[in-house]
BADREN-523776 format. One record per atom (N, C-alpha, C): x, y, z. Coordinates in steps of 0.2 Angstrom, whole numbers, padded with zeros to 4 digits, always signed. Layout:
<recs>
XYZ...
</recs>
This chain:
<recs>
-0059+0127+0069-0059+0120+0073-0057+0116+0069-0051+0113+0072-0046+0109+0068-0049+0102+0063-0045+0098+0062-0050+0092+0055-0054+0086+0063-0047+0085+0068-0051+0080+0069-0058+0080+0075-0062+0085+0076-0064+0087+0079-0073+0085+0076-0073+0086+0069-0078+0085+0069-0080+0076+0065-0073+0073+0067-0075+0065+0066-0074+0065+0077-0071+0066+0078-0075+0065+0085-0083+0067+0085-0085+0070+0085-0092+0072+0085-0094+0067+0083-0094+0066+0075-0095+0061+0071-0097+0051+0075-0090+0053+0077-0091+0045+0081-0095+0044+0086-0095+0049+0090-0099+0050+0093-0106+0049+0095-0109+0051+0091-0115+0052+0088-0118+0046+0085-0111+0041+0082-0114+0036+0078-0112+0033+0081-0106+0031+0086-0105+0022+0088-0111+0018+0088-0115+0019+0089-0120+0013+0089-0121+0012+0084-0123+0015+0078-0125+0014+0072-0118+0010+0068-0111+0013+0069-0106+0009+0066-0103+0001+0067-0106+0001+0075-0107-0005+0078-0108-0009+0077-0117-0007+0075-0121-0014+0073-0121-0014+0067-0118-0010+0063-0116-0013+0056-0110-0017+0054-0107-0018+0060-0100-0023+0060-0102-0028+0062-0094-0031+0066-0097-0037+0070-0092-0035+0076-0093-0040+0083-0089-0038+0088-0085-0039+0088-0080-0044+0083-0072-0043+0084-0071-0036+0081-0073-0033+0075-0070-0028+0075-0074-0021+0080-0077-0024+0083-0080-0017+0087-0076-0015+0094-0072-0025+0098-0069-0024+0102-0064-0017+0103-0059-0016+0098-0055-0012+0097-0055-0005+0098-0063-0002+0094-0062+0004+0093-0063+0010+0098-0066+0008+0106-0065+0010+0110-0060+0016+0112-0053+0010+0111-0048+0012+0113-0044+0018+0108-0049+0016+0104-0043+0018+0097-0047+0025+0097-0054+0025+0099-0057+0032+0100-0053+0037+0103-0053+0034+0111-0048+0036+0116-0041+0039+0111-0037+0035+0110-0030+0036+0108-0031+0043+0103-0036+0044+0099-0035+0049+0093-0038+0054+0095-0043+0055+0101-0044+0061+0104-0037+0064+0108-0034+0058+0108-0025+0059+0115-0021+0065+0109-0022+0059+0103-0017+0061+0097-0019+0068+0091-0024+0067+0089-0024+0074+0086-0023+0069+0078-0025+0073+0073-0021+0071+0068-0015+0075+0067-0011+0072+0066-0003+0074+0068+0002+0079+0060+0004+0082+0065+0006+0087+0060+0010+0088+0059+0016+0093+0054+0020+0092+0050+0026+0095+0054+0024+0095+0060+0030+0097+0065+0034+0089+0067+0030+0084+0068+0032+0078+0070+0036+0075+0063+0042+0073+0066+0044+0069+0058+0042+0063+0054+0038+0060+0058+0035+0054+0053+0030+0057+0048+0030+0065+0048+0024+0066+0043+0027+0073+0042+0033+0074+0042+0034+0082+0041+0032+0084+0033+0031+0080+0030+0031+0081+0022+0020+0080+0019+0019+0078+0025+0011+0082+0022+0009+0082+0028+0004+0089+0026-0001+0089+0030-0009+0086+0031-0009+0081+0034-0014+0079+0035-0019+0081+0038-0018+0085+0043-0026+0091+0044-0029+0094+0039-0024+0094+0032-0027+0097+0027-0032+0094+0023-0030+0088+0022-0034+0082+0020-0040+0081+0023-0041+0079+0029-0046+0078+0032-0050+0085+0034-0049+0089+0033-0053+0095+0034-0060+0095+0032-0059+0097+0024-0067+0094+0019-0071+0090+0023-0078+0090+0018-0084+0084+0023-0085+0081+0016-0084+0074+0019-0084+0070+0017-0093+0065+0018-0091+0062+0015-0099+0057+0013-0097+0050+0018-0100+0046+0021-0097+0038+0023-0103+0035+0024-0102+0030+0021-0106+0025+0021-0108+0021+0027-0110+0022+0034-0110+0020+0039-0114+0015+0041-0120+0015+0037-0126+0011+0036-0125+0005+0030-0120+0005+0028-0117+0001+0024-0123-0001+0019-0123+0004+0013-0128+0004+0009-0124+0000+0004-0129-0005+0000-0125-0006-0007-0125-0001-0014-0119-0003-0015-0118+0004-0022-0121-0001-0029-0123+0003-0034-0127+0002-0037-0120+0000-0042-0115-0005-0043-0113-0005-0047-0110-0014-0046-0109-0019-0052-0107-0026-0054-0099-0025-0055-0096-0024-0049-0089-0023-0055-0088-0031-0059-0091-0036-0058-0088-0041-0064-0088-0038-0073-0095-0037-0072-0097-0032-0077-0091-0025-0079-0090-0023-0076-0086-0018-0078-0078-0016-0077-0077-0022-0075-0071-0024-0073-0067-0030-0075-0065-0031-0080-0060-0035-0086-0054-0035-0084-0051-0036-0081-0042-0040-0080-0043-0043-0084-0040-0043-0088-0037-0049-0095-0029-0048-0096-0026-0049-0091-0019-0045-0091-0016-0051-0097-0012-0053-0103-0010-0058-0105-0003-0063-0099-0008-0070-0098-0004-0077-0097-0004-0075-0090-0010-0071-0087-0008-0071-0079-0016-0071-0076-0016-0078-0075-0022-0082-0073-0025-0078-0063-0029-0077-0063-0029-0075-0054-0037-0076-0052-0037-0080-0045-0044-0079-0042-0044-0070-0040-0049-0069-0045-0051-0062-0044-0055-0060-0040-0054-0052-0033-0062-0052-0029-0061-0044-0031-0069-0041-0026-0067-0035-0027-0071-0030-0019-0068-0025-0019-0070-0022-0014-0073-0014-0016-0079-0012-0016-0084-0009-0017-0082-0003-0013-0078+0002-0013-0079+0009-0007-0073+0004-0001-0076+0002+0003-0072-0001+0009-0078-0009+0011-0083-0010+0005-0087-0018+0009-0084-0022+0002-0084-0027+0006-0081-0033+0001-0086-0035+0000-0087-0038-0010-0091-0038-0013-0093-0045-0015-0096-0047-0011-0099-0054-0008-0102-0059-0015-0104-0054-0019-0106-0061-0027-0099-0062-0030-0094-0067-0025-0089-0070-0030-0092-0073-0036-0086-0070-0041-0086-0076-0046-0085-0083-0045-0089-0088-0049-0085-0097-0045-0078-0098-0051-0074-0091-0054-0069-0095-0054-0063-0090-0050-0068-0088-0047-0062-0088-0042-0060-0093-0035-0055-0098-0040-0056-0106-0034-0047-0104-0029-0050-0106-0024-0044-0107-0020-0041-0114-0016-0037-0117-0013-0036-0122-0012-0039-0123-0006-0040-0132-0005-0045-0135+0003-0043-0130+0008-0045-0126+0013-0042-0122+0018-0042-0114+0019-0044-0113+0012-0038-0105+0010-0045-0104+0012-0045-0097+0016-0049-0092+0016-0049-0084+0013-0053-0082+0008-0054-0074+0005-0059-0073+0005-0062-0070+0011-0066-0064+0009-0070-0061+0016-0073-0057+0016-0076-0053+0021-0074-0053+0028-0071-0048+0030-0067-0047+0037-0074-0048+0040-0079-0042+0039-0083-0045+0043-0088-0050+0045-0088-0055+0039-0090-0059+0037-0087-0064+0042-0083-0065+0042-0078-0068+0045-0076-0067+0053-0075-0063+0054-0076-0061+0061-0080-0066+0066-0088-0066+0061-0093-0069+0064-0094-0077+0064-0090-0079+0060-0090-0086+0058-0083-0090+0061-0078-0086+0060-0074-0087+0064-0071-0084+0068-0071-0081+0076-0070-0075+0077-0064-0075+0082-0063-0084+0084-0056-0083+0086-0051-0081+0081-0051-0085+0077-0045-0082+0071-0046-0076+0071-0051-0071+0068-0050-0064+0068-0047-0061+0076-0049-0063+0080-0049-0060+0087-0044-0058+0087-0038-0067+0085-0030-0068+0089-0027-0063+0086-0029-0060+0078-0023-0056+0075-0026-0047+0071-0033-0048+0074-0035-0042+0072-0031-0035+0074-0029-0031+0073-0026-0026+0076-0022-0025+0083-0018-0032+0082-0012-0037+0085-0006-0030+0083-0003-0030+0074-0002-0025+0074-0001-0018+0074-0006-0016+0073-0009-0008+0067-0010-0006+0076-0006-0003+0078-0005+0000+0086-0009+0006+0085-0014+0008+0090-0017+0017+0090-0014+0020+0091-0010+0017+0100-0006+0024+0103-0002+0025+0099-0001+0023+0095+0005+0026+0091+0006+0031+0085+0000+0031+0082-0003+0032+0076-0011+0033+0074-0009+0040+0074-0018+0044+0074-0022+0041+0067-0018+0041+0061-0022+0039+0055-0026+0030+0056-0019+0026+0059-0022+0021+0061-0027+0020+0065-0027+0023+0071-0032+0024+0075-0040+0026+0072-0040+0031+0068-0046+0032+0065-0049+0029+0060-0042+0023+0058-0047+0018+0053-0051+0014+0056-0048+0011+0063-0048+0007+0066-0055+0007+0070-0057+0016+0071-0062+0018+0072-0069+0018+0068-0069+0020+0063-0073+0019+0058-0072+0013+0052-0068+0008+0052-0067+0001+0048-0073-0001+0050-0077-0005+0045-0083-0007+0048-0082-0017+0043-0079-0017+0039-0076-0023+0036-0071-0022+0034-0069-0028+0028-0064-0028+0025-0062-0035+0021-0055-0034+0021-0053-0042+0018-0049-0046+0024-0050-0053+0023-0046-0057+0028-0044-0062+0022-0036-0064+0022-0034-0069+0019-0031-0075+0023-0034-0080+0024-0030-0083+0029-0026-0090+0023-0021-0092+0026-0018-0098+0022-0015-0103+0026-0019-0109+0028-0016-0113+0031-0008-0116+0030-0007-0118+0037+0001-0120+0036+0003-0123+0032+0009-0124+0025+0010-0129+0022+0008-0128+0015+0002-0124+0016-0001-0123+0011+0001-0118+0005-0001-0120-0002+0004-0118-0006-0004-0113-0010-0004-0106-0011-0009-0104-0017-0005-0102-0022-0005-0106-0029-0002-0109-0032-0004-0102-0036-0008-0100-0040-0014-0096-0042-0013-0089-0039-0011-0082-0040-0010-0077-0038-0018-0074-0037-0019-0071-0032-0026-0069-0026-0024-0060-0029-0028-0061-0035-0030-0052-0033-0036-0046-0032-0033-0042-0031-0042-0039-0027-0043-0032-0029-0044-0029-0031-0048-0023-0035-0052-0017-0030-0049-0013-0026-0052-0007-0023-0055-0004-0028-0063-0002-0028-0065+0004-0034-0068+0009-0028-0066+0015-0030-0070+0019-0027-0077+0020-0031-0083+0023-0029-0088+0024-0030-0093+0027-0028-0093+0033-0031-0097+0037-0027-0101+0043-0029-0106+0047-0029-0108+0054-0035-0106+0059-0030-0106+0059-0024-0104+0063-0020-0096+0066-0019-0093+0069-0015-0088+0069-0012-0088+0062-0007-0082+0058-0007-0083+0052-0002-0078+0050+0002-0077+0048+0008-0073+0044+0010-0076+0038+0012-0069+0033+0013-0069+0024+0012-0063+0022+0018-0066+0018+0022-0058+0016+0027-0059+0009+0028-0052+0005+0023-0054+0000+0021-0048-0005+0027-0048-0012+0028-0045-0016+0033-0042-0020+0029-0036-0022+0029-0038-0032+0025-0029-0035+0031-0032-0040+0032-0031-0045+0038-0026-0048+0033-0020-0053+0035-0018-0057+0030-0015-0063+0032-0015-0069+0034-0014-0074+0040-0012-0080+0037-0004-0080+0035+0000-0085+0033+0005-0090+0038-0001-0095+0040+0004-0098+0045+0010-0103+0042+0014-0107+0045+0019-0109+0046+0018-0114+0037+0025-0111+0033+0025-0115+0030+0023-0113+0023+0016-0110+0022+0010-0106+0018+0015-0102+0012+0013-0103+0007+0014-0098+0002+0009-0096-0002+0009-0086-0005+0004-0086-0008+0007-0078-0011+0002-0076-0016+0004-0069-0017-0001-0066-0019-0002-0060-0016-0007-0056-0019-0006-0049-0020-0009-0048-0027-0012-0040-0031-0016-0036-0029-0012-0029-0025-0020-0027-0025-0020-0021-0028-0025-0018-0032-0025-0012-0038-0031-0009-0034-0027-0002-0035-0036+0004-0033-0037+0007-0039-0045+0009-0040-0046+0012-0045-0052+0015-0044-0053+0020-0047-0058+0025-0046-0065+0026-0052-0069+0025-0052-0075+0025-0057-0076+0033-0059-0077+0036-0052-0080+0042-0052-0075+0049-0051-0078+0056-0054-0073+0060-0054-0074+0065-0049-0076+0063-0045-0076+0067-0036-0071+0065-0032-0072+0069-0025-0067+0070-0022-0067+0063-0017-0060+0058-0018-0061+0054-0015-0055+0052-0008-0057+0050+0000-0052+0049+0002-0053+0042+0005-0047+0041+0006-0047+0030+0008-0041+0033+0012-0043+0028+0019-0037+0028+0023-0038+0017+0023-0034+0015+0023-0031+0009+0023-0026+0009+0028-0029+0000+0031-0023-0004+0038-0023-0009+0035-0016-0011+0033-0017-0019+0032-0009-0024+0036-0016-0028+0039-0010-0033+0046-0005-0039+0042+0000-0041+0040+0002-0046+0037+0005-0048+0044+0004-0056+0046+0007-0062+0049+0011-0067+0044+0016-0068+0044+0020-0071+0041+0023-0076+0046+0022-0085+0046+0023-0087+0050+0032-0091+0049+0032-0096+0050+0041-0098+0050+0039-0103+0043+0046-0100+0041+0048-0102+0033+0041-0101+0027+0036-0094+0027+0032-0093+0024+0034-0090+0019+0030-0088+0013+0035-0085+0007+0025-0080+0007+0028-0074+0005+0022-0071+0003+0022-0066-0001+0019-0064-0007+0022-0056-0012+0015-0052-0011+0018-0047-0007+0009-0043-0010+0012-0035-0014+0008-0035-0021+0010-0030-0025+0004-0025-0023+0006-0019-0024-0001-0014-0024+0000-0010-0030-0005-0010-0033-0003-0003-0040-0009+0001-0039-0009+0008-0038-0013+0014-0037-0012+0018-0044-0018+0015-0048-0020+0019-0055-0028+0023-0053-0027+0026-0048-0036+0031-0047-0033+0038-0052-0036+0045-0048-0036+0051-0053-0033+0057-0047-0032+0063-0050-0030+0070-0047-0034+0070-0040-0040+0070-0039-0046+0070-0035-0046+0063-0032-0041+0061-0028-0039+0057-0024-0035+0056-0018-0035+0057-0013-0031+0055-0006-0032+0048-0004-0025+0047-0001-0025+0038+0003-0021+0038+0007-0022+0037+0013-0018+0035+0017-0018+0029+0018-0012+0026+0018-0011+0016+0018-0004+0018+0023-0007+0011+0029-0004+0010+0034-0003+0002+0033+0005+0000+0031+0005-0008+0030+0011-0011+0034+0005-0017+0041+0012-0017+0046+0012-0026+0047+0020-0027+0044+0020-0032+0045+0024-0036+0048+0026-0043+0052+0027-0049+0055+0029-0053+0054+0037-0054+0051+0041-0062+0051+0042-0064+0056+0041-0072+0056+0044-0076+0060+0050-0079+0055+0053-0084+0061+0059-0087+0056+0059-0092+0050+0064-0087+0044+0064-0093+0039+0061-0089+0031+0057-0084+0037+0050-0081+0034+0052-0078+0028+0049-0075+0019+0051-0072+0016+0046-0069+0010+0047-0062+0013+0041-0056+0013+0045-0053+0005+0042-0051+0001+0042-0046-0003+0036-0040-0004+0037-0035-0004+0032-0030-0004+0034-0025-0009+0030-0024-0016+0030-0017-0019+0026-0016-0022+0027-0007-0018+0021-0003-0021+0024+0001-0027+0019+0003-0032+0019+0005-0037+0014+0011-0039+0015+0018-0040+0011+0021-0041+0011+0028-0045+0005+0025-0052+0007+0026-0058+0002+0032-0058-0004+0033-0057-0007+0039-0056-0012+0040-0049-0012+0046-0047-0015+0049-0041-0015+0057-0040-0018+0057-0034-0018+0066-0032-0014+0066-0026-0016+0062-0020-0011+0063-0015-0010+0058-0011-0005+0053-0010-0002+0047-0007+0001+0046+0000+0000+0045+0004+0004+0044+0008+0003+0036+0012+0010+0035+0009+0011+0027+0014+0015+0026+0019+0014+0021+0023+0020+0018+0031+0018+0015+0029+0027+0009+0028+0025+0006+0031+0030+0002+0036+0030-0004+0040+0033-0004+0047+0034-0014+0047+0040-0016+0046+0041-0021+0045+0045-0023+0052+0043-0029+0054+0046-0033+0062+0050-0038+0060+0054-0038+0059+0059-0046+0057+0060-0047+0065+0056-0053+0067+0055-0056+0073+0058-0062+0073+0061-0068+0068+0062-0071+0069+0071-0072+0064+0076-0078+0066+0080-0078+0063+0078-0082+0057+0083-0078+0054+0083-0081+0045+0078-0077+0042+0073-0073+0046+0068-0068+0039+0072-0063+0033+0068-0063+0030+0070-0060+0024+0066-0053+0020+0067-0049+0021+0061-0044+0018+0064-0037+0010+0061-0040+0006+0062-0035-0001+0056-0030+0001+0060-0024+0001+0054-0018+0001+0056-0013-0006+0051-0016-0009+0050-0008-0017+0046-0004-0016+0048+0003-0020+0041+0004-0023+0043+0010-0028+0039+0010-0031+0041+0016-0040+0034+0021-0039+0036+0026-0037+0032+0031-0040+0035+0036-0048+0029+0035-0052+0030+0041-0058+0023+0044-0057+0027+0051-0054+0021+0057-0054+0022+0063-0058+0016+0069-0060+0017+0072-0065+0012+0078-0062+0011+0085-0066+0006+0090-0062+0005+0091-0057+0000+0087-0052+0002+0093-0043+0002+0088-0040+0003+0080-0042+0001+0075-0038+0009+0074-0033+0008+0072-0030+0011+0073-0023+0011+0062-0019+0019+0063-0019+0015+0054-0017+0024+0053-0008+0020+0052-0003+0026+0055+0003+0027+0046+0005+0032+0043+0006+0032+0034+0007+0038+0037+0014+0035+0033+0019+0039+0029+0026+0039+0023+0027+0045+0023+0029+0047+0017+0031+0048+0015+0035+0050+0009+0040+0052+0008+0046+0055+0000+0047+0059-0003+0045+0060-0009+0047+0065-0011+0052+0062-0016+0055+0065-0017+0063+0068-0024+0064+0077-0024+0063+0078-0029+0064+0078-0032+0071+0074-0036+0075+0073-0039+0081+0079-0043+0084+0080-0048+0080+0086-0052+0081+0090-0055+0075+0093-0060+0079+0101-0061+0071+0097-0063+0067+0103-0062+0061+0101-0066+0055+0098-0065+0049+0094-0059+0052+0091-0058+0047+0091-0051+0041+0087-0051+0035+0091-0048+0029+0086-0044+0028+0086-0038+0025+0083-0031+0021+0086-0030+0016+0083-0029+0013+0084-0025+0004+0077-0021+0001+0081-0014+0003+0075-0009+0002+0079-0003-0004+0073-0003-0008+0073+0000-0015+0068+0003-0017+0069+0011-0018+0063+0016-0020+0064+0021-0025+0061+0021-0031+0063+0025-0037+0057+0030-0038+0059+0037-0039+0054+0043-0040+0056+0045-0047+0050+0045-0051+0054+0051-0056+0049+0057-0057+0050+0063-0057+0043+0066-0056+0045+0073-0060+0037+0074-0062+0036+0079-0068+0033+0086-0065+0034+0088-0069+0030+0097-0069+0029+0099-0063+0026+0098-0058+0028+0104-0053+0026+0095-0044+0024+0090-0049+0024+0086-0044+0029+0085-0038+0027+0081-0031+0031+0084-0028+0032+0073-0022+0039+0071-0021+0041+0065-0017+0044+0065-0010+0042+0062-0008+0045+0063-0001+0046+0054+0002+0054+0053+0006+0055+0046+0006+0057+0046+0013+0056+0043+0015+0059+0043+0022+0060+0037+0026+0066+0032+0025+0067+0024+0027+0070+0027+0035+0069+0023+0038+0072+0019+0045+0076+0013+0045+0080+0008+0047+0082+0003+0047+0087+0002+0054+0083-0001+0060+0085+0000+0068+0088-0007+0067+0094-0008+0068+0095-0015+0072+0097-0014+0078+0094-0019+0079+0091-0020+0092+0100-0022+0092+0103-0021+0098+0104-0024+0103+0105-0031+0102+0111-0035+0100+0109-0043+0101+0108-0045+0091+0106-0041+0088+0104-0042+0083+0108-0043+0076+0115-0046+0077+0120-0049+0074+0120-0053+0067+0124-0052+0063+0124-0052+0056+0119-0053+0052+0115-0044+0057+0111-0042+0053+0113-0040+0044+0110-0041+0038+0112-0040+0032+0107-0033+0031+0108-0028+0029+0104-0021+0028+0106-0017+0022+0102-0016+0015+0103-0012+0011+0099-0007+0010+0097-0001+0009+0094+0004+0008+0095+0010+0004+0091+0011-0003+0094+0014-0008+0087+0018-0011+0086+0024-0010+0084+0028-0013+0085+0034-0020+0084+0032-0025+0087+0037-0030+0080+0039-0034+0082+0046-0037+0075+0051-0038+0078+0055-0044+0072+0057-0049+0073+0059-0054+0070+0065-0055+0073+0069-0055+0068+0077-0056+0070+0080-0065+0062+0079-0067+0063+0079-0074+0060+0086-0074+0060+0089-0071+0058+0099-0073+0061+0104-0066+0063+0108-0065+0065+0113-0061+0059+0114-0054+0052+0113-0059+0048+0114-0050+0047+0108-0049+0049+0104-0050+0048+0098-0046+0051+0094-0041+0047+0093-0035+0052+0092-0030+0051+0085-0024+0058+0083-0022+0059+0078-0019+0062+0078-0013+0060+0074-0010+0065+0075-0002+0064+0069+0000+0070+0067+0002+0072+0061+0004+0076+0060+0011+0076+0055+0016+0078+0056+0023+0079+0049+0026+0086+0046+0022+0086+0036+0024+0092+0038+0030+0088+0033+0035+0092+0033+0040+0092+0026+0043+0100+0026+0046+0102+0019+0051+0102+0020+0057+0100+0014+0059+0101+0014+0069+0104+0009+0073+0109+0009+0072+0113+0000+0072+0118+0003+0080+0112-0006+0083+0116-0005+0092+0119-0012+0091+0121-0017+0085+0127-0022+0087+0132-0021+0084+0136-0024+0081+0143-0023+0080+0145-0029+0073+0141-0032+0074+0144-0035+0067+0139-0039+0063+0138-0034+0060+0133-0031+0054+0136-0029+0047+0132-0030+0043+0133-0027+0037+0129-0024+0033+0127-0016+0035+0124-0012+0032+0126-0004+0028+0122-0002+0024+0122+0002+0020+0115+0005+0018+0115+0013+0019+0112+0016+0016+0113+0022+0012+0107+0023+0006+0111+0030+0001+0105+0032-0004+0105+0039-0004+0098+0041-0009+0104+0047-0013+0098+0050-0018+0101+0054-0024+0094+0055-0026+0094+0062-0029+0093+0066-0032+0098+0070-0037+0093+0069-0045+0096+0071-0050+0093+0072-0056+0094+0074-0060+0089+0075-0067+0093+0071-0074+0089+0071-0079+0091+0067-0084+0100+0067-0086+0101+0064-0088+0108+0064-0087+0109+0068-0095+0112+0075-0094+0112+0078-0102+0116+0074-0108+0123+0072-0105+0126+0068-0112+0125+0063-0115+0120+0060-0110+0117+0052-0113+0111+0056-0118+0107+0059-0117+0102+0063-0120+0105+0064-0126+0111+0068-0126+0114+0073-0133+0117+0064-0137+0121+0061-0132+0123+0055-0136+0117+0050-0140+0112+0052-0137+0105+0047-0140+0101+0052-0146+0102+0058-0146+0099+0063-0151+0107+0061-0156+0112+0061-0156+0116+0060-0160+0116+0055-0163+0112+0049-0161+0111+0042-0166+0105+0042-0169+0103+0046-0169+0096+0050-0171+0092+0049-0170+0090+0049-0162+0085+0048-0158+0083+0054-0155+0074+0055-0156+0071+0062-0155+0072+0064-0148+0074+0070-0144+0073+0072-0140+0069+0069-0135+0061+0070-0135+0057+0067-0131+0057+0058-0130+0058+0056-0135+0061+0048-0136+0067+0046-0133+0071+0049-0131+0075+0050-0130+0076+0049-0120+0070+0055-0120+0071+0056-0112+0065+0050-0111+0060+0049-0113+0056+0044-0111+0060+0037-0110+0064+0035-0115+0069+0029-0114+0076+0031-0108+0075+0035-0106+0079+0036-0100+0076+0035-0093+0070+0037-0093+0065+0040-0088+0063+0030-0087+0060+0028-0092+0060+0019-0093+0064+0014-0088+0071+0016-0092+0077+0011-0091+0076+0013-0083+0075+0021-0080+0079+0025-0073+0072+0020-0068+0067+0016-0070+0062+0014-0065+0063+0006-0065+0063+0003-0071+0064-0004-0072+0067-0011-0065+0072-0004-0063+0073-0008-0057+0070-0013-0053+0064-0007-0051+0058-0008-0046+0056-0015-0049+0052-0015-0058+0047-0016-0059+0051-0025-0059+0057-0026-0059+0060-0031-0061+0061-0035-0055+0059-0035-0050+0058-0037-0043+0055-0040-0041+0050-0037-0048+0043-0044-0045+0043-0049-0048+0038-0054-0044+0041-0063-0044+0035-0066-0048+0030-0062-0054+0027-0066-0057+0028-0063-0067+0028-0067-0068+0034-0067-0076+0027-0062-0079+0018-0063-0078+0015-0061-0083+0014-0055-0080+0014-0052-0073+0015-0046-0069+0019-0042-0072+0028-0043-0072+0030-0040-0074+0031-0034-0080+0027-0040-0085+0030-0040-0092+0024-0035-0092+0019-0036-0090+0012-0029-0091+0014-0023-0087+0016-0022-0080+0019-0017-0079+0024-0012-0083+0029-0015-0086+0035-0014-0090+0030-0010-0097+0025-0012-0099+0020-0010-0103+0015-0004-0101+0014-0003-0096+0009+0000-0092+0015+0009-0089+0020+0005-0088+0024+0012-0087+0027+0017-0090+0028+0012-0099+0028+0014-0104+0025+0020-0106+0019+0015-0105+0013+0021-0108+0011+0026-0103+0011+0024-0100+0011+0032-0091+0017+0036-0095+0023+0034-0097+0027+0039-0099+0025+0042-0105+0022+0040-0108+0020+0045-0116+0015+0048-0116+0011+0048-0108+0006+0051-0109+0000+0047-0110-0002+0042-0112-0006+0036-0116-0012+0034-0106-0019+0033-0110-0023+0030-0106-0020+0025-0102-0019+0024-0094-0016+0018-0093-0023+0012-0090-0025+0010-0096-0030+0005-0095-0028-0004-0096-0030-0006-0089-0027-0013-0092-0031-0015-0097-0030-0022-0099-0032-0023-0105-0040-0027-0102-0046-0024-0108-0052-0024-0108-0052-0020-0102-0049-0016-0098-0054-0013-0092-0057-0009-0093-0064-0007-0091-0068-0003-0092-0068+0004-0088-0063+0005-0084-0065+0008-0079-0060+0012-0077-0053+0011-0077-0046+0013-0077-0046+0020-0079-0042+0025-0076-0044+0032-0079-0038+0032-0084
</recs>
């Protein structure tokens, strides 16, 4: 039996329970998502978009799901004390796939800004959620998105009204907590109206050493002249599998920075699709991967230049050690009439051992003639001449390798537009290369 059949049976049997423990607005697209999932099935490696990740293999095991929305015995404010020097954030938590509602009083936001349970907001502000939920995440085109839409019962809503500036960064910590092999299905909806500005840092952590599988769908709507930064930091363990699909739509004059960093994981598949739908929109899309042992990270990106005068800059860097596997597939589409497009796509990869593997596929598809576009990819090993030069000057070989790898990924970290977070990531990256525990300062759960 293929992996999807157990979930088709599960949804058919428990659909009423799933809907009862969620909200009407979130339930509305479930039937279509289920029909799409039945039709599509899990993608296979024969499909170009998923050629480097065997989705069926990871969904085949039997995982527990919290369809009854039982509360897990954990107070994240007691076990997670993120104390990054000089960085004050409004801190919120998601435990597995439920928003933790006992919010600390220090998590203060400007008047009109909403950050809270997607399920609760779907009840209290149904018109707002209905306008945006599942509008970018097309279940007819991606089975993982359809799967998540079928089973997601809660999530997070971030809403910033027009011309409102959220000076203080918002930090959302996703905590995986279970005593048995467990699956979570998270949802994040971000809405920035015209002229709004905000920064969101999302951190993934795992408290327990069981096998976790998480699906996540993020939808971001950036209004005209809005500014939004989204940073994702994955620090879990080798028994976690994560499928994350991020969909972004940008209106005229908007500026968005997406920066995803994988420091510790098991298997990760990230999909990022960006629509540049208004003139003058600008996207900076960055990614950094540090992987060793048998870890695997697969990034797929698609940037759609739909109108003239838009800019996209894309930079992904991988450092692979031991038997780690990395994959990058990035496509930039410049549609007919999208003149004066400026697009640059770069993928640089470092394989530190002969056993590590990297697959890269940069792509450009252009239907306009007045554009400035480039793309390129490299896969290589540490520069032997540089290593020799450093050893000649008294630097031990191990330290020389660490310095070269650290310098290699620094370019991605330097794109962070928060000084305190950038400094902290420099330190975490250095610790990661040295094999030290990657604990945030004061954090009791980071592995």
